[in-house]
C-alpha positions in Angstrom: 353.2 175.2 -129.4 351.6 174.5 -126.0 349.5 171.7 -127.5 352.6 170.0 -128.8 354.5 170.2 -125.5 351.6 169.6 -123.0 352.7 165.9 -122.4 356.4 166.7 -121.9 358.1 166.6 -118.5 358.4 170.0 -116.8 362.0 170.5 -117.6 361.4 169.7 -121.3 358.5 172.1 -121.4 360.6 174.8 -119.8 363.3 174.3 -122.5 360.8 174.4 -125.3 359.3 177.6 -124.0 362.7 179.2 -123.7 363.4 178.3 -127.3 360.0 179.1 -128.8 357.8 181.3 -126.6 360.4 183.6 -125.0 361.7 185.0 -128.4 358.1 185.7 -129.4 357.5 187.5 -126.2 360.7 189.5 -126.6 359.5 190.7 -130.0 356.1 191.6 -128.6 357.7 193.5 -125.7 359.9 195.4 -128.1 356.9 196.4 -130.2 354.9 197.3 -127.1 357.7 199.5 -125.7 357.9 201.3 -129.1 354.1 201.6 -129.5 353.2 202.9 -126.0 354.5 206.4 -126.4 352.8 206.8 -129.8 349.3 206.0 -128.6 347.1 208.2 -126.4 346.6 206.3 -123.1 342.8 207.2 -123.1 342.1 205.7 -126.5 340.8 202.2 -126.7 344.1 201.0 -128.2 346.0 202.9 -125.6 344.0 201.3 -122.8 344.7 197.9 -124.3 348.4 198.5 -124.6 348.7 199.9 -121.1 346.8 197.0 -119.8 349.2 194.6 -121.6 352.1 196.6 -120.1 350.7 196.4 -116.6 350.0 192.7 -116.8 353.2 191.7 -118.6 354.8 189.9 -115.7 351.7 187.8 -115.1 351.5 187.0 -118.9 355.0 185.7 -119.2 355.4 184.0 -115.8 354.4 180.6 -117.2 357.7 180.6 -119.2 359.7 180.5 -116.0 358.5 177.1 -114.8 357.7 174.1 -116.9 355.1 172.9 -114.3 352.9 175.8 -115.0 350.1 175.8 -117.6 349.6 178.6 -120.1 345.9 178.9 -118.9 343.7 178.0 -116.0 341.2 175.8 -117.9 341.7 172.8 -115.6 340.8 175.0 -112.6 337.8 176.5 -114.5 336.5 173.0 -115.3 337.0 171.9 -111.7 335.0 174.8 -110.2 332.2 174.7 -112.9 329.9 172.5 -110.8 330.2 174.9 -107.9 329.5 177.9 -110.1 326.5 176.2 -111.8 325.0 175.2 -108.5 325.5 178.4 -106.6 321.9 179.4 -107.1 320.9 176.3 -105.2 322.8 177.6 -102.2 320.8 180.8 -102.0 318.4 178.6 -100.0 321.0 177.7 -97.3 319.2 178.5 -94.0 322.3 179.5 -92.0 325.8 180.8 -92.5 327.1 177.6 -90.9 325.1 175.5 -93.4 326.5 177.4 -96.3 330.0 177.1 -94.9 329.6 173.4 -94.4 328.4 173.0 -98.0 331.3 175.0 -99.3 333.7 172.8 -97.3 332.2 169.6 -98.6 332.3 170.8 -102.2 336.0 171.9 -101.7 336.8 168.5 -100.2 335.1 166.6 -103.1 336.8 168.6 -105.8 340.2 168.1 -104.0 339.5 164.3 -103.9 338.8 164.4 -107.6 341.9 166.4 -108.3 343.9 163.6 -106.6 342.3 161.0 -108.9 340.3 159.4 -106.1 336.7 158.2 -106.4 334.7 160.5 -104.1 332.2 158.0 -102.7 334.8 155.5 -101.9 337.1 158.1 -100.3 334.2 159.4 -98.1 333.5 155.8 -97.0 337.1 155.4 -96.1 337.2 158.6 -94.1 333.9 157.9 -92.3 335.3 154.5 -91.3 338.7 155.7 -90.2 338.0 159.1 -88.7 336.5 157.7 -85.4 339.6 155.7 -84.9 342.0 158.7 -85.3 343.5 159.7 -82.0 345.8 162.5 -83.0 346.1 165.4 -85.5 348.7 163.4 -87.5 346.3 160.5 -87.8 343.5 162.8 -89.0 345.9 164.5 -91.5 346.7 161.0 -92.9 343.0 160.9 -94.1 343.4 164.0 -96.3 343.2 163.2 -100.0 346.9 163.8 -100.7 347.9 161.3 -98.0 345.7 158.3 -98.6 346.6 155.3 -100.7 344.9 155.8 -104.1 344.9 152.1 -104.8 343.3 151.3 -101.5 340.6 153.9 -102.1 339.9 153.3 -105.8 340.3 149.6 -105.8 340.3 148.3 -102.2 336.7 149.2 -101.6 335.4 147.9 -104.9 334.4 144.5 -103.7 332.6 145.8 -100.6 330.9 148.7 -102.3 329.9 146.9 -105.5 328.9 143.8 -103.6 331.2 141.4 -105.5 
C-alpha cells in the first residue's frame, strides 16, 4: 500500500492510511491482546510478542501524520557515506579535528537533503560569509535559507567556465 501512496500529498496519504492500514493494525492489536496472556513471556514467541506490545505506539505513529514515512530508508541512505567512512576517521589527530570533520559531513548531507549542489553551495558560503555582519546574515547562508536556483544554476557559468 505504501508504494502506491508514496507520491500523494500528505493529507491524501493520511486518509489512505486511515482507510487501509489502521484497520489492519486494529486486527493485529486485537490478536496481540488475545495472544499475550497465552504465551510464556520468556519463550522466544513471548519475547517477540512483548516486544511488539512495548513498541506498538512507535509502530503505528506513521498513521497519524501523512508527512511521515513508514520507514527510515531515506535517512539510512543519507548517512551511509558517513558510516562507510568512519574507519577513516580513526586517524583524526585531535578531538577538534574529528568534530570539524563531523560538522562538515553534517553540513554537506544537509546541503544534499535540500537539493543543493555541495560544491557550488560551499563556494557561495565562502564568498558571502566574510561579508556577513550579523547573526541573521550568517543564518541566511544556511542550506534551508539560500536560493536553490542561485546556487544550483547561478554559479554554473563561473564554475564550469562557460
